C-alpha positions as CSV (number, residue, x, y, z in Angstrom):
1,M,0.0,0.0,0.0
2,D,2.9,2.4,0.7
3,D,4.1,1.9,-2.9
4,L,0.6,3.0,-4.1
5,I,0.6,6.1,-2.0
6,V,4.1,7.1,-3.0
7,N,3.4,6.5,-6.7
8,V,0.2,8.5,-6.6
9,I,1.9,11.5,-4.9
10,K,5.0,11.3,-7.1
11,I,3.3,10.8,-10.5
12,G,0.4,13.1,-9.4
13,G,2.9,15.8,-8.4
14,M,4.8,15.6,-11.7
15,G,1.5,15.6,-13.5
16,C,0.5,18.8,-11.7
17,L,3.7,20.4,-12.9
18,A,3.1,19.2,-16.4
19,F,-0.5,20.2,-16.3
20,T,0.5,23.8,-15.3
21,F,2.6,24.0,-18.5
22,F,-0.2,22.4,-20.5
23,V,-2.7,25.0,-19.3
24,L,-0.3,27.8,-20.0
25,F,0.2,26.4,-23.5
26,M,-3.5,26.2,-24.0
27,A,-4.0,29.8,-22.7
28,F,-1.2,31.4,-24.7
29,T,-2.0,29.7,-28.0
30,G,-5.7,30.8,-27.7
31,I,-7.0,27.2,-27.6
32,A,-8.5,27.6,-24.1
33,S,-10.4,30.8,-25.2
34,E,-11.7,28.9,-28.3
35,M,-13.0,26.1,-26.1
36,R,-14.9,28.2,-23.5
37,D,-17.2,31.2,-23.7
38,E,-16.9,34.2,-21.3
39,E,-19.1,32.4,-18.7
40,G,-16.7,29.4,-18.7
41,N,-19.1,27.1,-20.6
42,F,-17.8,24.8,-23.3
43,K,-18.7,26.2,-26.7
44,K,-21.1,24.0,-28.7
45,K,-19.4,24.8,-32.0
46,L,-16.4,22.7,-32.7
47,N,-13.6,23.9,-34.9
48,M,-10.0,22.6,-35.5
49,K,-8.6,24.4,-32.6
50,T,-11.2,23.2,-30.1
51,A,-10.9,19.6,-31.4
52,F,-7.1,19.8,-31.2
53,G,-7.4,21.1,-27.6
54,A,-9.8,18.4,-26.5
55,T,-7.6,15.7,-28.1
56,L,-4.5,17.1,-26.4
57,F,-6.3,17.2,-23.0
58,V,-7.7,13.6,-23.3
59,S,-4.2,12.4,-24.5
60,F,-2.5,14.1,-21.6
61,L,-4.9,12.7,-19.0
62,F,-4.8,9.1,-20.3
63,G,-1.1,9.3,-20.9
64,L,-0.5,10.4,-17.3
65,M,-2.6,7.7,-15.8
66,Y,-1.1,5.0,-18.1
67,V,2.5,6.1,-17.3
68,G,1.5,6.3,-13.6
69,N,0.3,2.7,-13.8
70,L,3.5,1.6,-15.5
71,Y,5.6,3.2,-12.7
72,Y,3.4,1.5,-10.1
73,I,3.8,-1.9,-11.7
74,V,7.6,-1.4,-11.7
75,S,7.8,-0.1,-8.1
76,A,5.3,-2.5,-6.5
77,A,6.5,-5.4,-4.5
78,E,3.9,-7.7,-6.2
79,S,2.3,-7.3,-9.6
80,P,-0.8,-5.2,-9.0
81,G,-4.2,-6.3,-10.3
82,L,-6.8,-4.3,-12.0
83,L,-8.3,-2.9,-8.8
84,L,-5.0,-1.6,-7.5
85,L,-4.1,-0.1,-11.0
86,W,-7.5,1.6,-11.0
87,T,-6.9,2.9,-7.5
88,N,-3.5,4.2,-8.6
89,S,-4.8,5.9,-11.7
90,F,-7.8,7.4,-10.0
91,G,-5.5,8.7,-7.2
92,I,-3.3,10.4,-9.8
93,F,-6.5,11.9,-11.4
94,F,-7.8,13.0,-8.1
95,V,-4.5,14.8,-7.2
96,L,-4.6,16.5,-10.6
97,N,-8.2,17.5,-10.2
98,L,-7.7,18.8,-6.7
99,Y,-4.6,20.8,-7.8
100,D,-6.6,22.2,-10.7
101,L,-9.4,23.3,-8.3
102,L,-7.3,24.8,-5.5
103,I,-4.2,26.1,-7.1
104,L,-5.1,26.9,-10.7
105,D,-8.8,27.7,-10.4
106,Y,-9.1,29.2,-6.9
107,L,-5.7,30.8,-6.2
108,I,-4.7,31.9,-9.7
109,V,-7.9,32.4,-11.7
110,V,-10.3,33.6,-8.9
111,K,-8.1,35.2,-6.3
112,W,-5.1,36.5,-8.3
113,H,-6.9,37.0,-11.6
114,P,-3.7,38.0,-13.4
115,K,-4.0,40.6,-16.2
116,F,-1.6,38.8,-18.5
117,L,-4.1,35.9,-18.9
118,K,-6.8,38.3,-20.2
119,L,-9.5,36.6,-18.2
120,P,-13.0,38.2,-18.4
121,D,-14.5,39.6,-15.2
122,T,-17.5,37.2,-15.4
123,N,-18.9,35.0,-12.6
124,Y,-16.9,31.9,-13.9
125,Y,-13.6,33.7,-13.6
126,T,-14.2,35.6,-10.3
127,S,-16.2,33.0,-8.3
128,F,-15.2,29.7,-6.7
129,K,-18.6,28.0,-7.0
130,P,-18.5,27.1,-10.8
131,H,-15.0,25.6,-10.3
132,L,-16.2,23.5,-7.4
133,L,-19.1,22.3,-9.4
134,G,-16.7,21.4,-12.2
135,F,-14.5,19.6,-9.8
136,L,-17.4,17.5,-8.5
137,K,-18.6,16.8,-12.1
138,A,-15.1,15.6,-13.0
139,V,-15.0,12.9,-10.3
140,P,-17.3,10.4,-12.0
141,L,-15.5,11.1,-15.3
142,G,-12.2,10.4,-13.5
143,I,-13.6,7.1,-12.1
144,G,-14.5,6.0,-15.7
145,A,-11.3,7.3,-17.3
146,S,-9.1,5.7,-14.6
147,F,-10.8,2.4,-15.2
148,I,-10.3,2.6,-18.9
149,A,-6.6,3.6,-18.4
150,S,-6.2,0.6,-16.1
151,I,-7.8,-1.8,-18.6
152,I,-5.4,-0.4,-21.3
153,T,-2.5,-0.9,-18.9
154,V,-3.4,-4.5,-18.2
155,G,-4.0,-5.1,-21.9
156,L,-0.7,-3.6,-23.0
157,H,1.5,-4.8,-20.2
């Protein structure tokens, strides 16, 4: 169990650092603003930029969980089964989701609200509640995505 906790913290922490750069890339290339309207809702209209951004995000997320599972397999005393791999990948997802909520969304977007990000002064970008709701909505998605990543890990390993 110690191997699991260490792996979740280590890979989750590295994932948070990588996610920060990913978010900055999305912001400075304009992909993030193409994906959301001023109220923070995902735009219904898809274009090449939004499809590319969504593909990058899904690839990043699944890649992080898959690599995290591989590291867990290598570091674990015994070969973990599907349940432990799912727990590991969901733990990594949860660390990333919590980091996104508390550090990126709350401290940076809502509290600091830096001018260089050119964020609108709408409820989504100045209030914590929509970010908390997004965090809660992401948990079931993370449960499913973690399970899929774990099945892929078992299938490929």
